[in-house]
DRENTORKOL-3810 file (N, C-alpha, C; in nm, 4 decimals):
REM DRENTORKOL-3810
@n.u->8.7279; n.v->9.1559; n.w->10.9469; ca.u->8.7679; ca.v->9.2804; ca.w->11.0092; c.u->8.8822; c.v->9.3382; c.w->10.9261
@n.u->8.8771; n.v->9.4670; n.w->10.9013; ca.u->8.9828; ca.v->9.5338; ca.w->10.8259; c.u->9.0978; c.v->9.5714; c.w->10.9198
@n.u->9.2108; n.v->9.6096; n.w->10.8601; ca.u->9.3246; ca.v->9.6521; ca.w->10.9412; c.u->9.2900; c.v->9.7781; c.w->11.0205
@n.u->9.2167; n.v->9.8698; n.w->10.9587; ca.u->9.1764; ca.v->9.9918; ca.w->11.0294; c.u->9.0876; c.v->9.9568; c.w->11.1493
@n.u->8.9951; n.v->9.8637; n.w->11.1309; ca.u->8.9080; ca.v->9.8222; ca.w->11.2414; c.u->8.9889; c.v->9.7533; c.w->11.3508
@n.u->9.0865; n.v->9.6742; n.w->11.3123; ca.u->9.1738; ca.v->9.6095; ca.w->11.4104; c.u->9.2506; c.v->9.7104; c.w->11.4932
@n.u->9.2994; n.v->9.8147; n.w->11.4268; ca.u->9.3710; ca.v->9.9209; ca.w->11.4994; c.u->9.2779; c.v->9.9937; c.w->11.5960
@n.u->9.1555; n.v->10.0227; n.w->11.5509; ca.u->9.0583; ca.v->10.0880; ca.w->11.6389; c.u->9.0294; c.v->9.9995; c.w->11.7595
@n.u->9.0154; n.v->9.8696; n.w->11.7371; ca.u->8.9901; ca.v->9.7767; ca.w->11.8460; c.u->9.1063; c.v->9.7776; c.w->11.9450
@n.u->9.2277; n.v->9.7697; n.w->11.8933; ca.u->9.3462; ca.v->9.7735; ca.w->11.9797; c.u->9.3500; c.v->9.9041; c.w->12.0585
@n.u->9.3245; n.v->10.0144; n.w->11.9912; ca.u->9.3260; ca.v->10.1441; ca.w->12.0593; c.u->9.2221; c.v->10.1485; c.w->12.1705
@n.u->9.1017; n.v->10.1026; n.w->12.1421; ca.u->8.9955; ca.v->10.1048; ca.w->12.2422; c.u->9.0284; c.v->10.0154; c.w->12.3609
@n.u->9.0756; n.v->9.8950; n.w->12.3320; ca.u->9.1084; ca.v->9.8027; ca.w->12.4406; c.u->9.2290; c.v->9.8512; c.w->12.5204
@n.u->9.3258; n.v->9.9073; n.w->12.4518; ca.u->9.4473; ca.v->9.9557; ca.w->12.5171; c.u->9.4158; c.v->10.0678; c.w->12.6151
@n.u->9.3260; n.v->10.1557; n.w->12.5775; ca.u->9.2977; ca.v->10.2707; ca.w->12.6634; c.u->9.1963; c.v->10.2411; c.w->12.7722
@n.u->9.1089; n.v->10.1420; n.w->12.7517; ca.u->8.9976; ca.v->10.1229; ca.w->12.8443; c.u->8.9963; c.v->9.9909; c.w->12.9222
@n.u->9.0659; n.v->9.8893; n.w->12.8753; ca.u->9.0512; ca.v->9.7563; ca.w->12.9334; c.u->9.1851; c.v->9.6961; c.w->12.9736
@n.u->9.1810; n.v->9.5877; n.w->13.0521; ca.u->9.3047; ca.v->9.5215; ca.w->13.0936; c.u->9.3781; c.v->9.4577; c.w->12.9756
@n.u->9.5061; n.v->9.4354; n.w->12.9939; ca.u->9.5916; ca.v->9.3781; ca.w->12.8902; c.u->9.5383; c.v->9.2441; c.w->12.8398
@n.u->9.4793; n.v->9.1661; n.w->12.9252; ca.u->9.4315; ca.v->9.0341; ca.w->12.8853; c.u->9.3297; c.v->9.0437; c.w->12.7715
@n.u->9.2405; n.v->9.1395; n.w->12.7773; ca.u->9.1403; ca.v->9.1560; ca.w->12.6703; c.u->9.2077; c.v->9.1983; c.w->12.5395
@n.u->9.3086; n.v->9.2828; n.w->12.5492; ca.u->9.3840; ca.v->9.3248; ca.w->12.4305; c.u->9.4541; c.v->9.2051; c.w->12.3671
@n.u->9.5114; n.v->9.1190; n.w->12.4491; ca.u->9.5832; ca.v->9.0028; ca.w->12.3963; c.u->9.4876; c.v->8.9046; c.w->12.3280
@n.u->9.3686; n.v->8.8881; n.w->12.3834; ca.u->9.2685; ca.v->8.8021; ca.w->12.3191; c.u->9.2320; c.v->8.8586; c.w->12.1823
@n.u->9.2107; n.v->8.9880; n.w->12.1743; ca.u->9.1745; ca.v->9.0512; ca.w->12.0471; c.u->9.2855; c.v->9.0365; c.w->11.9439
@n.u->9.4104; n.v->9.0602; n.w->11.9839; ca.u->9.5206; ca.v->9.0508; ca.w->11.8873; c.u->9.5464; c.v->8.9062; c.w->11.8462
@n.u->9.5114; n.v->8.8111; n.w->11.9320; ca.u->9.5261; ca.v->8.6701; ca.w->11.8948; c.u->9.4322; c.v->8.6329; c.w->11.7802
@n.u->9.3251; n.v->8.7102; n.w->11.7620; ca.u->9.2301; ca.v->8.6838; ca.w->11.6534; c.u->9.2713; c.v->8.7481; c.w->11.5204
@n.u->9.3755; n.v->8.8296; n.w->11.5192; ca.u->9.4179; ca.v->8.8959; ca.w->11.3953; c.u->9.4400; c.v->8.7977; c.w->11.2796
@n.u->9.5073; n.v->8.6834; n.w->11.2999; ca.u->9.5268; ca.v->8.5911; ca.w->11.1873; c.u->9.3961; c.v->8.5383; c.w->11.1284
@n.u->9.2935; n.v->8.5249; n.w->11.2103; ca.u->9.1638; ca.v->8.4770; ca.w->11.1616; c.u->9.1089; c.v->8.5722; c.w->11.0554
@n.u->9.1382; n.v->8.7009; n.w->11.0718; ca.u->9.0897; ca.v->8.8029; ca.w->10.9787; c.u->9.1959; c.v->8.8427; c.w->10.8756
@n.u->9.3005; n.v->8.7633; n.w->10.8653; ca.u->9.4100; ca.v->8.7881; ca.w->10.7703; c.u->9.4752; c.v->8.9250; c.w->10.7904
@n.u->9.4817; n.v->8.9699; n.w->10.9145; ca.u->9.5494; ca.v->9.0960; ca.w->10.9452; c.u->9.6980; c.v->9.0686; c.w->10.9651
@n.u->9.7822; n.v->9.1682; n.w->10.9363; ca.u->9.9263; ca.v->9.1462; ca.w->10.9527; c.u->9.9615; c.v->9.1239; c.w->11.1001
@n.u->10.0707; n.v->9.0542; n.w->11.1247; ca.u->10.1149; ca.v->9.0350; ca.w->11.2621; c.u->10.1407; c.v->9.1694; c.w->11.3307
@n.u->10.1282; n.v->9.1700; n.w->11.4611; ca.u->10.1504; ca.v->9.2917; ca.w->11.5388; c.u->10.2862; c.v->9.3525; c.w->11.5054
@n.u->10.3872; n.v->9.2699; n.w->11.4903; ca.u->10.5235; ca.v->9.3165; ca.w->11.4663; c.u->10.5418; c.v->9.3824; c.w->11.3292
@n.u->10.4404; n.v->9.3777; n.w->11.2428; ca.u->10.4504; ca.v->9.4376; ca.w->11.1102; c.u->10.3646; c.v->9.5616; c.w->11.0938
@n.u->10.2967; n.v->9.6044; n.w->11.2000; ca.u->10.2097; ca.v->9.7208; ca.w->11.1919; c.u->10.2469; c.v->9.8176; c.w->11.3040
@n.u->10.3023; n.v->9.9321; n.w->11.2671; ca.u->10.3557; ca.v->10.0263; ca.w->11.3652; c.u->10.2527; c.v->10.0736; c.w->11.4678
@n.u->10.1336; n.v->10.1200; n.w->11.4261; ca.u->10.0375; ca.v->10.1637; ca.w->11.5284; c.u->10.0002; c.v->10.0524; c.w->11.6266
@n.u->9.9754; n.v->9.9337; n.w->11.5751; ca.u->9.9381; ca.v->9.8223; ca.w->11.6621; c.u->10.0531; c.v->9.7847; c.w->11.7547
@n.u->10.1729; n.v->9.7750; n.w->11.7001; ca.u->10.2892; ca.v->9.7351; ca.w->11.7807; c.u->10.3170; c.v->9.8339; c.w->11.8931
@n.u->10.3070; n.v->9.9637; n.w->11.8651; ca.u->10.3361; ca.v->10.0618; ca.w->11.9704; c.u->10.2271; c.v->10.0621; c.w->12.0774
@n.u->10.1013; n.v->10.0485; n.w->12.0357; ca.u->9.9939; ca.v->10.0461; ca.w->12.1356; c.u->10.0015; c.v->9.9204; c.w->12.2222
@n.u->10.0323; n.v->9.8055; n.w->12.1618; ca.u->10.0459; ca.v->9.6819; ca.w->12.2387; c.u->10.1651; c.v->9.6930; c.w->12.3340
@n.u->10.2760; n.v->9.7465; n.w->12.2880; ca.u->10.3936; ca.v->9.7618; ca.w->12.3742; c.u->10.3650; c.v->9.8544; c.w->12.4920
@n.u->10.2954; n.v->9.9641; n.w->12.4646; ca.u->10.2601; ca.v->10.0562; ca.w->12.5735; c.u->10.1689; c.v->9.9877; c.w->12.6748
@n.u->10.0731; n.v->9.9095; n.w->12.6273; ca.u->9.9836; ca.v->9.8366; ca.w->12.7173; c.u->10.0619; c.v->9.7346; c.w->12.7998
@n.u->10.1599; n.v->9.6709; n.w->12.7364; ca.u->10.2416; ca.v->9.5716; ca.w->12.8072; c.u->10.3224; c.v->9.6365; c.w->12.9192
@n.u->10.3849; n.v->9.7491; n.w->12.8896; ca.u->10.4616; ca.v->9.8176; ca.w->12.9942; c.u->10.3703; c.v->9.8720; c.w->13.1032
@n.u->10.2531; n.v->9.9173; n.w->13.0650; ca.u->10.1560; ca.v->9.9662; ca.w->13.1631; c.u->10.1163; c.v->9.8524; c.w->13.2575
@n.u->10.0976; n.v->9.7326; n.w->13.2028; ca.u->10.0614; ca.v->9.6161; ca.w->13.2830; c.u->10.1726; c.v->9.5832; c.w->13.3819
@n.u->10.2966; n.v->9.5815; n.w->13.3338; ca.u->10.4125; ca.v->9.5691; ca.w->13.4210; c.u->10.4547; c.v->9.4304; c.w->13.4634
@n.u->10.3855; n.v->9.3249; n.w->13.4204; ca.u->10.4283; ca.v->9.1897; ca.w->13.4579; c.u->10.5546; c.v->9.1531; c.w->13.3792
@n.u->10.6335; n.v->9.0610; n.w->13.4305; ca.u->10.7541; ca.v->9.0199; ca.w->13.3568; c.u->10.7224; c.v->8.9692; c.w->13.2156
@n.u->10.6114; n.v->8.8956; n.w->13.2011; ca.u->10.5742; ca.v->8.8420; ca.w->13.0694; c.u->10.5346; c.v->8.9547; c.w->12.9738
@n.u->10.4604; n.v->9.0524; n.w->13.0240; ca.u->10.4174; ca.v->9.1611; ca.w->12.9363; c.u->10.5359; c.v->9.2494; c.w->12.8961
@n.u->10.6268; n.v->9.2722; n.w->12.9878; ca.u->10.7461; ca.v->9.3515; ca.w->12.9544; c.u->10.8324; c.v->9.2754; c.w->12.8546
@n.u->10.8404; n.v->9.1440; n.w->12.8693; ca.u->10.9155; ca.v->9.0635; ca.w->12.7726; c.u->10.8542; c.v->9.0756; c.w->12.6332
@n.u->10.7209; n.v->9.0733; n.w->12.6237; ca.u->10.6552; ca.v->9.0900; ca.w->12.4944; c.u->10.6876; c.v->9.2263; c.w->12.4347
@n.u->10.6796; n.v->9.3309; n.w->12.5153; ca.u->10.7117; ca.v->9.4657; ca.w->12.4659; c.u->10.8562; c.v->9.4726; c.w->12.4184
@n.u->10.9460; n.v->9.4131; n.w->12.4931; ca.u->11.0872; ca.v->9.4136; ca.w->12.4536; c.u->11.1101; c.v->9.3340; c.w->12.3257
@n.u->11.0333; n.v->9.2277; n.w->12.3066; ca.u->11.0442; ca.v->9.1504; ca.w->12.1824; c.u->10.9928; c.v->9.2294; c.w->12.0621
@n.u->10.8991; n.v->9.3207; n.w->12.0858; ca.u->10.8475; ca.v->9.4052; ca.w->11.9775; c.u->10.9399; c.v->9.5230; c.w->11.9472
@n.u->11.0262; n.v->9.5589; n.w->12.0410; ca.u->11.1110; ca.v->9.6782; ca.w->12.0256; c.u->11.1917; c.v->9.6807; c.w->11.8963
@n.u->11.2637; n.v->9.5745; n.w->11.8592; ca.u->11.3416; ca.v->9.5823; ca.w->11.7344; c.u->11.2538; c.v->9.6057; c.w->11.6110
@n.u->11.1362; n.v->9.5447; n.w->11.6091; ca.u->11.0451; ca.v->9.5629; ca.w->11.4959; c.u->10.9946; c.v->9.7077; c.w->11.4905
@n.u->10.9620; n.v->9.7623; n.w->11.6068; ca.u->10.9164; ca.v->9.9016; ca.w->11.6140; c.u->11.0262; c.v->9.9954; c.w->11.5675
@n.u->11.1486; n.v->9.9712; n.w->11.6118; ca.u->11.2590; ca.v->10.0587; ca.w->11.5716; c.u->11.2833; c.v->10.0552; c.w->11.4213
@n.u->11.2725; n.v->9.9381; n.w->11.3604; ca.u->11.2880; ca.v->9.9277; ca.w->11.2142; c.u->11.1771; c.v->10.0050; c.w->11.1440
@n.u->11.0525; n.v->9.9873; n.w->11.1905; ca.u->10.9395; ca.v->10.0573; ca.w->11.1276; c.u->10.9508; c.v->10.2078; c.w->11.1480
@n.u->10.9997; n.v->10.2522; n.w->11.2633; ca.u->11.0154; ca.v->10.3959; ca.w->11.2884; c.u->11.1193; c.v->10.4577; c.w->11.1959
@n.u->11.2260; n.v->10.3825; n.w->11.1660; ca.u->11.3295; ca.v->10.4349; ca.w->11.0754; c.u->11.2745; c.v->10.4538; c.w->10.9338
@n.u->11.1779; n.v->10.3704; n.w->10.8952; ca.u->11.1201; ca.v->10.3780; ca.w->10.7606; c.u->11.0073; c.v->10.4803; c.w->10.7523
@n.u->10.9392; n.v->10.5063; n.w->10.8628; ca.u->10.8222; ca.v->10.5950; ca.w->10.8623; c.u->10.8603; c.v->10.7339; c.w->10.9114
@n.u->10.7838; n.v->10.8318; n.w->10.8679; ca.u->10.7967; ca.v->10.9663; ca.w->10.9220; c.u->10.6626; c.v->10.9989; c.w->10.9867
@n.u->10.6529; n.v->10.9732; n.w->11.1162; ca.u->10.5239; ca.v->10.9907; ca.w->11.1810; c.u->10.4917; c.v->11.1370; c.w->11.2098
@n.u->10.5848; n.v->11.2265; n.w->11.1801; ca.u->10.5568; ca.v->11.3691; ca.w->11.1992; c.u->10.4755; c.v->11.4253; c.w->11.0829
@n.u->10.4664; n.v->11.3511; n.w->10.9718; ca.u->10.3918; ca.v->11.3967; ca.w->10.8544; c.u->10.2983; c.v->11.2859; c.w->10.8091
@n.u->10.1857; n.v->11.3270; n.w->10.7530; ca.u->10.0882; ca.v->11.2296; ca.w->10.7043; c.u->10.0266; c.v->11.2765; c.w->10.5734
@n.u->9.9879; n.v->11.1804; n.w->10.4916; ca.u->9.9290; ca.v->11.2112; ca.w->10.3615; c.u->9.7814; c.v->11.2478; c.w->10.3720
@n.u->9.7135; n.v->11.1967; n.w->10.4744; ca.u->9.5708; ca.v->11.2234; ca.w->10.4886; c.u->9.5330; c.v->11.2193; c.w->10.6368
@n.u->9.4072; n.v->11.2488; n.w->10.6649; ca.u->9.3624; ca.v->11.2549; ca.w->10.8042; c.u->9.3674; c.v->11.1191; c.w->10.8738
@n.u->9.3349; n.v->11.0133; n.w->10.8032; ca.u->9.3397; ca.v->10.8792; ca.w->10.8642; c.u->9.4833; c.v->10.8429; c.w->10.9024
@n.u->9.5779; n.v->10.8723; n.w->10.8144; ca.u->9.7188; ca.v->10.8475; ca.w->10.8456; c.u->9.7646; c.v->10.9342; c.w->10.9621
@n.u->9.7173; n.v->11.0578; n.w->10.9672; ca.u->9.7527; ca.v->11.1473; ca.w->11.0773; c.u->9.7030; c.v->11.0910; c.w->11.2100
@n.u->9.5828; n.v->11.0343; n.w->11.2097; ca.u->9.5272; ca.v->10.9749; ca.w->11.3321; c.u->9.6141; c.v->10.8575; c.w->11.3771
@n.u->9.6515; n.v->10.7716; n.w->11.2832; ca.u->9.7359; ca.v->10.6573; ca.w->11.3174; c.u->9.8713; c.v->10.7044; c.w->11.3700
@n.u->9.9281; n.v->10.8057; n.w->11.3046; ca.u->10.0568; ca.v->10.8586; ca.w->11.3487; c.u->10.0463; c.v->10.9202; c.w->11.4877
@n.u->9.9335; n.v->10.9827; n.w->11.5154; ca.u->9.9128; ca.v->11.0411; ca.w->11.6478; c.u->9.9056; c.v->10.9306; c.w->11.7529
@n.u->9.8411; n.v->10.8206; n.w->11.7208; ca.u->9.8361; ca.v->10.7071; ca.w->11.8135; c.u->9.9765; c.v->10.6533; c.w->11.8385
@n.u->10.0562; n.v->10.6440; n.w->11.7324; ca.u->10.1942; ca.v->10.5957; ca.w->11.7460; c.u->10.2725; c.v->10.6914; c.w->11.8365
@n.u->10.2636; n.v->10.8205; n.w->11.8100; ca.u->10.3371; ca.v->10.9189; ca.w->11.8900; c.u->10.2936; c.v->10.9135; c.w->12.0358
@n.u->10.1635; n.v->10.9067; n.w->12.0582; ca.u->10.1095; ca.v->10.9022; ca.w->12.1937; c.u->10.1589; c.v->10.7774; c.w->12.2669
@n.u->10.1540; n.v->10.6633; n.w->12.1987; ca.u->10.2010; ca.v->10.5379; ca.w->12.2585; c.u->10.3500; c.v->10.5439; c.w->12.2892
@n.u->10.4266; n.v->10.6006; n.w->12.1956; ca.u->10.5714; ca.v->10.6103; ca.w->12.2173; c.u->10.6046; c.v->10.7033; c.w->12.3333
@n.u->10.5305; n.v->10.8127; n.w->12.3459; ca.u->10.5512; ca.v->10.9016; ca.w->12.4609; c.u->10.5251; c.v->10.8255; c.w->12.5912
@n.u->10.4148; n.v->10.7522; n.w->12.5961; ca.u->10.3807; ca.v->10.6750; ca.w->12.7167; c.u->10.4861; c.v->10.5670; c.w->12.7422
@n.u->10.5272; n.v->10.4990; n.w->12.6360; ca.u->10.6306; ca.v->10.3960; ca.w->12.6495; c.u->10.7591; c.v->10.4551; c.w->12.7041
@n.u->10.8064; n.v->10.5617; n.w->12.6422; ca.u->10.9319; ca.v->10.6224; ca.w->12.6865; c.u->10.9240; c.v->10.6654; c.w->12.8321
@n.u->10.8135; n.v->10.7258; n.w->12.8690; ca.u->10.7964; ca.v->10.7726; ca.w->13.0069; c.u->10.8041; c.v->10.6549; c.w->13.1058
@n.u->10.7339; n.v->10.5465; n.w->13.0746; ca.u->10.7317; ca.v->10.4297; ca.w->13.1628; c.u->10.8673; c.v->10.3604; c.w->13.1665
@n.u->10.9286; n.v->10.3432; n.w->13.0500; ca.u->11.0573; ca.v->10.2734; ca.w->13.0432; c.u->11.1655; c.v->10.3545; c.w->13.1126
@n.u->11.1624; n.v->10.4856; n.w->13.0989; ca.u->11.2609; ca.v->10.5700; ca.w->13.1683; c.u->11.2490; c.v->10.5506; c.w->13.3198
@n.u->11.1258; n.v->10.5447; n.w->13.3709; ca.u->11.1063; ca.v->10.5232; ca.w->13.5152; c.u->11.1631; c.v->10.3892; c.w->13.5592
@n.u->11.1465; n.v->10.2860; n.w->13.4751; ca.u->11.1885; ca.v->10.1510; ca.w->13.5138; c.u->11.3358; c.v->10.1252; c.w->13.4893
@n.u->11.3900; n.v->10.1797; n.w->13.3787; ca.u->11.5263; ca.v->10.1424; ca.w->13.3398; c.u->11.6229; c.v->10.2598; c.w->13.3273
@n.u->11.5703; n.v->10.3800; n.w->13.3160; ca.u->11.6571; ca.v->10.4967; ca.w->13.2971; c.u->11.6877; c.v->10.5269; c.w->13.1515
@n.u->11.6416; n.v->10.4411; n.w->13.0595; ca.u->11.6639; ca.v->10.4670; ca.w->12.9170; c.u->11.5292; c.v->10.4726; c.w->12.8458
@n.u->11.5310; n.v->10.5174; n.w->12.7201; ca.u->11.4073; ca.v->10.5287; ca.w->12.6440; c.u->11.3788; c.v->10.3997; c.w->12.5675
@n.u->11.2534; n.v->10.3793; n.w->12.5319; ca.u->11.2129; ca.v->10.2647; ca.w->12.4491; c.u->11.2452; c.v->10.2952; c.w->12.3035
@n.u->11.2074; n.v->10.4144; n.w->12.2591; ca.u->11.2326; ca.v->10.4582; ca.w->12.1216; c.u->11.3125; c.v->10.5878; c.w->12.1271
@n.u->11.4003; n.v->10.6057; n.w->12.0311; ca.u->11.4804; ca.v->10.7276; ca.w->12.0267; c.u->11.3885; c.v->10.8487; c.w->12.0164
@n.u->11.4082; n.v->10.9501; n.w->12.0999; ca.u->11.3205; ca.v->11.0675; ca.w->12.0986; c.u->11.3111; c.v->11.1365; c.w->11.9627
@n.u->11.4116; n.v->11.1218; n.w->11.8782; ca.u->11.4067; ca.v->11.1878; ca.w->11.7465; c.u->11.2944; c.v->11.1339; c.w->11.6585
@n.u->11.2463; n.v->11.0128; n.w->11.6893; ca.u->11.1384; ca.v->10.9537; ca.w->11.6104; c.u->10.9999; c.v->10.9956; c.w->11.6581
@n.u->10.9924; n.v->11.0600; n.w->11.7739; ca.u->10.8638; ca.v->11.0909; ca.w->11.8349; c.u->10.8346; c.v->11.2401; c.w->11.8223
@n.u->10.7295; n.v->11.2781; n.w->11.7469; ca.u->10.6973; ca.v->11.4201; ca.w->11.7353; c.u->10.6568; c.v->11.4775; c.w->11.8710
@n.u->10.6941; n.v->11.6004; n.w->11.8932; ca.u->10.6580; ca.v->11.6664; ca.w->12.0189; c.u->10.5191; c.v->11.7255; c.w->12.0079
@n.u->10.4432; n.v->11.7138; n.w->12.1138; ca.u->10.3106; ca.v->11.7749; ca.w->12.1185; c.u->10.2063; c.v->11.7049; c.w->12.0340
@n.u->10.2400; n.v->11.5893; n.w->11.9764; ca.u->10.1453; ca.v->11.5103; ca.w->11.8979; c.u->10.0869; c.v->11.5875; c.w->11.7807
@n.u->10.1565; n.v->11.6866; n.w->11.7308; ca.u->10.1066; ca.v->11.7599; ca.w->11.6144; c.u->10.1637; c.v->11.6945; c.w->11.4899
@n.u->10.0751; n.v->11.6465; n.w->11.4077; ca.u->10.1131; ca.v->11.5785; ca.w->11.2848; c.u->10.0739; c.v->11.6687; c.w->11.1685
@n.u->10.1692; n.v->11.6961; n.w->11.0808; ca.u->10.1397; ca.v->11.7778; ca.w->10.9636; c.u->10.0718; c.v->11.6914; c.w->10.8583
@n.u->9.9604; n.v->11.7417; n.w->10.8067; ca.u->9.8850; ca.v->11.6710; ca.w->10.7027; c.u->9.8973; c.v->11.7518; c.w->10.5747
@n.u->9.9276; n.v->11.6820; n.w->10.4665; ca.u->9.9340; ca.v->11.7500; ca.w->10.3373; c.u->9.7982; c.v->11.8093; c.w->10.3046
@n.u->9.7999; n.v->11.9324; n.w->10.2551; ca.u->9.6737; ca.v->11.9980; ca.w->10.2179; c.u->9.6137; c.v->11.9268; c.w->10.0970
@n.u->9.4838; n.v->11.9037; n.w->10.0994; ca.u->9.4216; ca.v->11.8384; ca.w->9.9837; c.u->9.4266; c.v->11.9302; c.w->9.8620
@n.u->9.4357; n.v->11.8688; n.w->9.7470; ca.u->9.4363; ca.v->11.9433; ca.w->9.6219; c.u->9.2931; c.v->11.9821; c.w->9.5895
@n.u->9.2736; n.v->12.1100; n.w->9.5633; ca.u->9.1380; ca.v->12.1584; ca.w->9.5333; c.u->9.0927; c.v->12.1026; c.w->9.3989
@n.u->8.9718; n.v->12.0523; n.w->9.3972; ca.u->8.9125; ca.v->11.9994; ca.w->9.2750; c.u->8.8328; c.v->12.1117; c.w->9.2090
@n.u->8.8406; n.v->12.1214; n.w->9.0764; ca.u->8.7616; ca.v->12.2260; ca.w->9.0105; c.u->8.6122; c.v->12.2012; c.w->9.0299
@n.u->8.5428; n.v->12.3078; n.w->9.0557; ca.u->8.3978; ca.v->12.2961; ca.w->9.0750; c.u->8.3295; c.v->12.2856; c.w->8.9401
@n.u->8.2300; n.v->12.2012; n.w->8.9374; ca.u->8.1524; ca.v->12.1925; ca.w->8.8139; c.u->8.0431; c.v->12.2989; c.w->8.8197
@n.u->8.0073; n.v->12.3469; n.w->8.7040; ca.u->7.9034; ca.v->12.4496; ca.w->8.6969; c.u->7.7682; c.v->12.3861; c.w->8.7234
@n.u->7.6831; n.v->12.4537; n.w->8.7992; ca.u->7.5496; ca.v->12.3987; ca.w->8.8232; c.u->7.4693; c.v->12.3922; c.w->8.6933
@n.u->7.3904; n.v->12.2880; n.w->8.6846; ca.u->7.3072; ca.v->12.2713; ca.w->8.5658; c.u->7.1881; c.v->12.3665; c.w->8.5749
@n.u->7.1517; n.v->12.4266; n.w->8.4620; ca.u->7.0339; ca.v->12.5162; ca.w->8.4653; c.u->6.9070; c.v->12.4330; c.w->8.4854
@n.u->6.8200; n.v->12.4872; n.w->8.5638; ca.u->6.6917; ca.v->12.4186; ca.w->8.5870; c.u->6.5887; c.v->12.4712; c.w->8.4893
@n.u->6.4976; n.v->12.3856; n.w->8.4521; ca.u->6.3964; ca.v->12.4259; ca.w->8.3541; c.u->6.2760; c.v->12.4876; c.w->8.4168
END
């Protein structure tokens, strides 16, 4: 399984299924040589949002353990801009998860999970325009 496929799996499980199924899937990441959850921003934010949504003490503890890693990755990344459409999709997932996380954490604790300055408003991610490639001339037909 590729990292992109792992992220899609996490996204699908996070939005449609209980936390337990998501945890089983992420436990298989090492089998496929995928990076740990704490090293991949889209995966970490989606897992944290699912954990807070679940609301058990253990799931909230997991989300809180991921928080420092997420904050470090957010400081290094600019999720408001993306180099291509695939990156824009991942950044949108991160922004969406962070919005959900902040909303839930504010209700529970009165503070945010991630600093609002790191979260784009309205989930609009700017994508760099592709560079136009010169067109080749059509070959004459005989």
